[in-house]
C-alpha positions in Angstrom: 0.0 0.0 -0.1 2.7 2.3 -0.7 0.5 4.3 -3.4 -1.5 5.5 -0.3 1.0 6.3 2.3 0.9 10.0 1.5 -2.8 10.4 1.6 -4.8 10.9 4.5 -6.0 8.3 7.2 -9.3 8.6 5.5 -10.5 6.3 2.7 -8.6 6.7 -0.1 -9.8 9.3 -2.7 -12.3 10.7 0.0 -12.3 14.1 0.8 -11.3 14.2 4.6 -12.8 18.0 5.6 -16.6 17.7 6.7 -19.3 17.9 4.2 -20.3 21.2 5.3 -16.8 22.7 5.1 -17.0 21.4 1.5 -20.4 22.9 0.7 -19.0 26.5 2.4 -15.8 26.6 0.3 -17.4 25.7 -3.1 -20.4 28.9 -1.8 -17.5 31.0 -1.4 -16.3 30.3 -4.8 -19.9 30.2 -6.6 -21.0 33.6 -4.9 -18.5 35.7 -7.6 -19.7 33.6 -10.2 -23.2 34.1 -9.5 -22.6 38.1 -9.1 -21.0 37.9 -12.3 -23.5 36.0 -14.2 -26.4 38.3 -12.7 -24.3 41.6 -14.1 -24.3 40.0 -17.3 -27.5 39.0 -17.5 -28.9 42.4 -16.7 -26.5 44.4 -19.2 -29.3 45.1 -22.0 -31.4 46.3 -19.2 -29.0 48.5 -17.6 -27.6 49.9 -20.5 -30.9 50.1 -23.1 -29.9 52.8 -25.4 -27.4 50.5 -27.6 -28.2 49.1 -31.1 -26.1 46.2 -30.5 -25.1 43.8 -28.0 -21.9 41.7 -28.4 -20.7 39.0 -26.1 -17.6 37.0 -26.1 -18.1 35.1 -22.7 -16.0 32.2 -21.4 -18.7 29.8 -19.2 -19.2 31.1 -16.0 -19.4 28.3 -13.6 -17.0 25.2 -12.4 -17.4 21.8 -11.2 -17.5 22.0 -7.3 -15.2 19.0 -7.2 -12.7 21.0 -8.6 -12.2 23.4 -5.3 -13.1 20.8 -3.1 -10.1 18.6 -4.6 -7.7 21.2 -4.9 -8.2 22.4 -1.3 -8.2 18.7 0.1 -4.9 18.0 -1.9 -3.3 21.1 -0.7 -4.6 21.4 3.1 -6.3 17.8 3.6 -8.5 19.2 6.3 -9.7 22.6 6.2 -12.2 24.9 7.2 -14.2 27.1 4.8 -13.5 30.4 6.3 -9.6 29.9 6.9 -9.3 29.1 2.9 -11.5 32.3 1.8 -9.0 33.8 -1.0 -7.0 30.7 -1.6 -8.3 30.9 -5.3 -9.1 34.1 -5.9 -11.9 34.5 -9.1 -10.7 37.4 -10.7 -12.5 38.8 -13.4 -12.0 42.3 -15.7 -14.4 44.0 -17.7 -13.3 46.7 -19.9 -16.1 49.0 -21.0 -15.2 51.2 -24.5 -17.3 53.9 -25.6 -17.1 56.0 -28.2 -18.7 59.0 -29.8 -17.2 60.8 -32.5 -18.5 64.5 -32.9 -17.4 65.3 -36.2 -15.9 68.8 -37.5 -19.4 69.1 -39.2 -21.1 68.8 -36.2 -19.3 71.1 -34.0 -19.8 73.3 -37.4 -23.5 73.1 -37.1 -23.6 74.1 -33.6 -21.1 76.9 -33.6 -21.3 78.9 -36.9 -24.0 81.5 -37.5 -26.4 81.1 -40.7 -23.9 82.8 -43.0 -20.6 81.0 -41.8 -22.2 77.6 -42.5 -23.2 78.6 -45.8 -19.6 79.4 -46.5 -18.6 76.2 -44.8 -20.9 74.3 -47.4 -19.1 75.9 -50.2 -15.8 75.6 -49.0 -16.4 71.5 -48.4 -18.3 71.4 -51.8 -15.1 73.2 -54.0 -12.6 72.0 -51.1 -11.3 75.2 -51.0 -10.0 75.1 -54.7 -7.2 72.8 -53.6 -8.8 69.4 -53.7 -5.3 67.5 -53.7 -3.8 69.9 -51.1 -3.7 66.7 -48.2 -2.3 64.6 -50.5 -3.8 61.5 -52.5 -7.4 61.5 -54.3 -8.6 63.2 -57.0 -10.7 66.0 -58.0 -13.8 63.3 -58.6 -13.1 61.7 -55.5 -11.5 58.6 -56.6 -8.4 57.3 -54.7 -5.2 58.4 -56.6 -1.6 59.2 -55.5 -0.6 60.3 -59.4 -0.5 63.4 -59.4 1.7 63.4 -62.8 0.3 66.4 -65.0 -1.0 68.3 -62.5 0.5 71.8 -61.8 0.6 73.5 -58.6 1.1 76.9 -57.9 1.7 77.9 -54.1 -0.4 74.8 -53.3 -3.3 75.3 -55.5 -4.2 73.6 -58.9 -4.1 76.3 -61.7 -6.8 76.6 -64.4 -9.8 75.8 -62.2 -11.9 78.5 -63.2 -15.1 76.8 -63.0 -14.5 76.1 -59.2 -13.6 79.5 -58.3 -16.6 80.9 -60.4 -18.8 78.8 -58.1 -17.1 80.1 -54.9 -17.5 83.7 -55.9 -21.2 83.7 -56.9 -21.9 82.6 -53.2 -23.0 85.1 -50.4 -19.9 86.4 -48.5 -17.5 85.3 -50.7 -17.7 87.9 -53.5 -14.4 89.9 -53.6 -14.8 93.3 -51.7 -14.0 96.6 -53.1 -11.5 99.0 -51.9 
């Protein structure tokens, strides 16, 4: 019987602690699992203003024999109140919220009607500099090929049509001295 010489004097494979202690230790381990599951179950009620909820969750729960076997192997006899924290049940929740307030949203709330009209003109005409910020093309299609395009002081020349549209708008007329 050398095989069982390191085991407690009770029957081989039988938990030596009292059943009440095993149950209490398991209850201590189960409590945070139950609280976490309840929190997850309430997510959609607690945060109702979302269009979609996505869950990527590991199972919550355990085989009650796992903590009982672990504690018995570690300590042989134990009292549940003495082993609390022996295997902490940690869980982490990261909440990420992103609200993109675009420049257009800010412009609409801060600019006067005349300024908004000018803002729209500049957006439509791309300030007569559609390629200023690199890439793209006048028609909006992606391109990084600027061969054949001449710029003078950062402006594309021969764009009189765009200039005429901008000049025809309120507040964008040349002032006379």
